[in-house]
C-alpha positions as CSV (number, residue, x, y, z in Angstrom):
1,X,18.4,75.9,-84.8
2,X,15.6,73.8,-83.9
3,X,15.7,71.7,-87.1
4,X,19.5,70.9,-86.4
5,X,18.6,69.8,-82.7
6,X,15.8,67.5,-84.1
7,X,18.0,66.0,-86.5
8,X,20.6,65.2,-83.9
9,X,18.1,63.7,-81.6
10,X,16.8,61.6,-84.5
11,X,20.3,60.4,-85.2
12,X,20.7,59.0,-81.6
13,X,19.8,55.5,-80.8
14,X,17.4,54.4,-78.0
15,X,20.5,53.0,-76.0
16,X,22.3,56.4,-76.4
17,X,19.4,58.2,-75.1
18,X,19.0,56.1,-71.9
19,X,22.7,56.6,-71.1
20,X,22.1,60.2,-70.7
21,X,19.4,59.6,-68.2
22,X,20.1,59.8,-64.4
23,X,20.7,56.2,-63.3
24,X,18.5,54.8,-60.5
25,X,20.0,52.5,-57.9
26,X,17.7,50.1,-56.0
27,X,18.5,48.9,-52.7
28,X,17.6,45.3,-52.0
29,X,17.0,44.6,-48.3
30,X,18.0,41.3,-47.3
31,X,15.9,39.5,-44.6
32,X,17.4,37.0,-42.4
33,X,15.5,34.2,-40.6
34,X,17.0,35.0,-37.3
35,X,16.6,32.5,-34.3
36,X,13.1,31.5,-35.3
37,X,11.6,33.6,-32.3
38,X,11.3,32.4,-28.7
39,X,9.4,29.0,-29.1
40,X,12.3,26.8,-28.5
41,X,12.7,28.5,-25.0
42,X,9.3,27.4,-24.0
43,X,9.9,23.9,-25.4
44,X,13.0,23.6,-23.4
45,X,11.4,24.9,-20.2
46,X,8.6,22.2,-20.5
47,X,11.1,19.8,-20.8
48,X,13.2,20.8,-17.8
49,X,10.1,20.9,-15.9
50,X,9.0,17.7,-17.0
51,X,12.6,16.1,-15.9
52,X,12.3,17.9,-12.5
53,X,8.7,16.4,-11.9
54,X,10.2,13.0,-12.8
55,X,13.2,13.3,-10.5
56,X,10.8,14.2,-7.7
57,X,8.6,11.3,-8.3
58,X,11.6,9.0,-8.2
59,X,12.8,10.4,-5.0
60,X,9.4,10.2,-3.3
61,X,9.3,6.5,-4.3
62,X,12.3,5.7,-3.0
63,X,11.5,7.1,0.5
64,X,9.7,5.3,3.5
65,X,6.1,5.1,4.0
66,X,6.2,8.2,6.7
67,X,7.8,10.3,4.0
68,X,5.4,9.3,1.2
69,X,2.4,10.0,3.5
70,X,3.8,13.2,4.4
71,X,4.3,14.5,0.8
72,X,0.7,13.4,0.3
73,X,-0.5,15.4,3.2
74,X,1.5,18.4,1.8
75,X,-0.5,18.2,-1.7
76,X,-3.6,17.8,-0.1
77,X,-3.3,20.9,2.3
78,X,0.0,22.9,1.2
79,X,-1.3,26.0,3.1
80,X,-2.0,24.1,6.5
81,X,1.2,22.0,5.9
82,X,3.5,25.0,5.4
83,X,2.1,26.9,8.4
84,X,3.2,24.0,10.8
85,X,6.7,24.5,9.5
86,X,6.9,21.2,7.9
87,X,9.7,20.9,5.0
88,X,9.2,17.8,2.9
89,X,12.9,18.2,1.7
90,X,14.7,18.4,4.9
91,X,15.4,14.5,5.0
92,X,14.4,14.3,8.6
93,X,11.6,12.0,8.7
94,X,10.7,12.8,12.2
95,X,9.7,16.4,11.0
96,X,7.6,15.0,8.1
97,X,4.5,13.9,10.1
98,X,1.7,16.3,9.3
99,X,-1.4,17.1,11.3
100,X,-3.4,14.4,9.4
101,X,-0.8,11.6,10.1
102,X,-0.6,12.5,13.7
103,X,-4.3,12.3,14.0
104,X,-4.3,8.8,12.3
105,X,-1.6,7.7,14.6
106,X,-3.4,8.7,17.8
107,X,-6.6,7.0,16.5
108,X,-4.5,3.9,16.0
109,X,-3.0,4.1,19.6
110,X,-6.6,4.6,20.9
111,X,-7.7,1.5,19.1
112,X,-4.6,-0.5,20.2
113,X,-5.5,0.0,23.7
114,X,-9.0,-1.0,23.3
115,X,-8.1,-4.1,21.5
116,X,-5.7,-4.8,24.3
117,X,-8.6,-4.4,27.0
118,X,-10.7,-6.6,24.8
119,X,-8.2,-9.4,24.8
120,X,-7.8,-9.1,28.4
121,X,-11.5,-9.3,28.9
122,X,-11.8,-12.4,26.6
123,X,-8.7,-14.2,28.6
124,X,-10.5,-13.4,31.9
125,X,-13.7,-14.9,30.8
126,X,-12.0,-18.0,29.3
127,X,-10.2,-18.5,32.5
128,X,-13.4,-18.1,34.6
129,X,-15.5,-20.5,32.3
130,X,-15.3,-23.9,34.1
131,X,-16.0,-25.8,30.7
132,X,-13.2,-24.1,29.0
133,X,-10.9,-24.0,31.9
134,X,-8.8,-26.7,30.6
135,X,-8.0,-24.9,27.3
136,X,-7.4,-21.5,28.6
137,X,-3.8,-22.3,28.9
138,X,-3.6,-22.9,25.2
139,X,-4.7,-19.6,24.2
140,X,-2.2,-16.8,23.8
141,X,-3.3,-13.1,23.0
142,X,-1.0,-10.3,22.0
143,X,-1.0,-7.1,20.0
144,X,1.0,-7.5,16.8
145,X,1.3,-5.3,13.6
146,X,-2.0,-6.1,12.0
147,X,-3.9,-5.9,15.1
148,X,-4.9,-8.2,17.9
149,X,-3.9,-11.8,17.6
150,X,-5.6,-14.7,19.4
151,X,-3.8,-18.1,19.0
152,X,-5.1,-21.5,19.9
153,X,-2.1,-23.5,20.3
154,X,-2.2,-27.3,20.2
155,X,-0.9,-29.4,22.9
156,X,0.8,-32.9,22.9
157,X,-2.7,-34.5,23.4
158,X,-4.2,-33.0,20.1
159,X,-6.9,-31.0,22.0
160,X,-8.1,-29.0,19.0
161,X,-7.9,-31.4,16.1
162,X,-7.5,-35.1,15.5
163,X,-4.2,-35.9,13.9
164,X,-4.3,-35.4,10.2
165,X,-7.8,-34.2,10.2
166,X,-9.6,-30.7,10.0
167,X,-12.5,-31.8,12.3
168,X,-12.8,-29.7,15.5
169,X,-13.1,-31.4,18.6
170,X,-16.3,-30.6,20.9
171,X,-14.3,-28.5,23.3
172,X,-12.5,-26.5,20.4
173,X,-15.7,-25.7,19.1
174,X,-17.1,-24.3,22.4
175,X,-13.9,-22.2,22.7
176,X,-14.2,-20.9,19.1
177,X,-17.9,-20.1,19.9
178,X,-16.9,-18.2,22.8
179,X,-14.3,-16.1,21.0
180,X,-16.8,-15.6,18.1
181,X,-19.3,-14.0,20.7
182,X,-17.0,-11.5,21.9
183,X,-15.5,-10.6,18.5
184,X,-19.0,-10.2,17.1
185,X,-19.2,-7.0,19.2
186,X,-16.6,-5.3,16.9
187,X,-16.7,-4.1,13.5
188,X,-13.1,-5.0,12.7
189,X,-12.2,-7.3,9.8
190,X,-10.7,-10.7,11.0
191,X,-8.1,-13.1,9.5
192,X,-8.1,-16.8,10.2
193,X,-5.1,-18.8,9.7
194,X,-4.2,-22.3,9.9
195,X,-0.6,-23.7,10.7
196,X,0.8,-27.2,11.0
197,X,4.0,-28.6,12.3
198,X,6.7,-30.1,9.8
199,X,5.3,-33.9,9.8
200,X,4.0,-34.2,6.2
201,X,0.6,-35.3,5.5
202,X,0.4,-39.0,4.5
203,X,-1.8,-38.9,1.5
204,X,-2.6,-41.4,-1.3
205,X,-1.1,-39.7,-4.1
206,X,-4.1,-37.3,-4.2
207,X,-1.7,-34.2,-3.9
208,X,-3.3,-33.4,-0.4
209,X,-0.6,-31.7,1.6
210,X,-0.3,-29.7,5.0
211,X,-1.2,-26.6,2.8
212,X,-4.8,-27.9,2.4
213,X,-4.7,-29.4,5.9
214,X,-4.1,-26.0,7.3
215,X,-6.5,-24.1,4.9
216,X,-9.1,-26.7,6.1
217,X,-8.6,-26.3,9.9
218,X,-8.8,-22.5,9.3
219,X,-12.1,-22.8,7.6
220,X,-13.3,-25.0,10.2
221,X,-12.1,-22.4,12.6
222,X,-13.9,-19.8,10.9
223,X,-17.3,-21.6,10.9
224,X,-17.1,-22.1,14.5
225,X,-16.5,-18.2,14.6
226,X,-19.6,-17.5,12.8
227,X,-21.7,-19.9,14.8
228,X,-20.6,-17.8,17.7
229,X,-21.8,-14.5,16.3
230,X,-19.1,-13.3,13.7
231,X,-20.7,-12.0,10.6
232,X,-19.5,-13.4,7.4
233,X,-18.5,-10.0,6.1
234,X,-16.4,-9.4,9.1
235,X,-14.0,-12.4,7.7
236,X,-11.3,-10.7,5.6
237,X,-9.0,-13.5,4.8
238,X,-8.7,-17.2,5.5
239,X,-5.2,-18.4,5.1
240,X,-3.5,-21.9,5.3
241,X,0.3,-21.6,5.9
242,X,1.4,-25.3,6.6
243,X,4.7,-25.4,8.2
244,X,6.0,-22.1,6.6
245,X,5.4,-20.0,9.8
246,X,6.5,-22.0,12.6
247,X,6.0,-20.8,16.0
248,X,9.0,-22.7,17.3
249,X,11.7,-22.8,14.6
250,X,14.0,-24.7,16.6
251,X,11.6,-27.6,16.8
252,X,9.8,-27.9,13.4
253,X,7.8,-31.0,14.8
254,X,6.8,-29.4,18.0
255,X,3.1,-29.2,18.8
256,X,3.5,-25.6,19.4
257,X,3.6,-25.2,15.6
258,X,0.1,-26.7,15.2
259,X,-2.3,-23.9,15.9
260,X,-5.1,-21.5,14.6
261,X,-4.4,-17.8,14.5
262,X,-7.2,-15.2,14.8
263,X,-6.1,-11.6,14.0
264,X,-8.4,-8.9,14.8
265,X,-7.3,-6.1,12.2
266,X,-7.1,-2.5,13.2
267,X,-9.7,-0.5,11.4
268,X,-7.3,1.7,9.5
269,X,-5.4,-1.4,8.1
């Protein structure tokens, strides 16, 4: 019997033997790429944050100086700013002044009053000085945006400069020396400006004009102030405006437009 079985097996091919075996099924698991994780969400969030920061910067740049200072105050001290009930997004500029800005305004107001008193004192001294009594009426002192402005306004008799020159007359030098003595007591920066009327300077083709003349006159006034005691480091600017800043625009040729302006700047400017 066994010999017959062996003969039967021997008669089968290898393919036929495999056919009788139990089939094996292999499952192939397909792996999908998915959505590549959450990295894109982080990148998108960074983009949105950057755009929001850009819009805030553009908004701040479009606001006035008061709003910009308030925003700066918030970032310097956000805790102190918020405890005072300040909201930089309310849109009401009157509520945007933080404590630092308020203190700065108080200091400037105090300085304004001090400069005002100094101007009154200087005016009284010029009026009482017998040598300068004739020039006191040509001096105008007032508070302006930059600080205290002292203007020496010429007259029809050309009391400060000879026509067409930058040479100060002796009385004008004394006046400026007196002003310089008072200003030397301060630490404020000083701006000296020269102005002319609209009569054009008669030159020989050299190109010298009212701009050069007004600048030379401002420099002459600056030197007189320094002789009076003003320190060179106090001089912040020397300007020549020719006839571009007329005091009497209705009459461009008026002697009122020929003047020297001395501005004592606020320390905070």
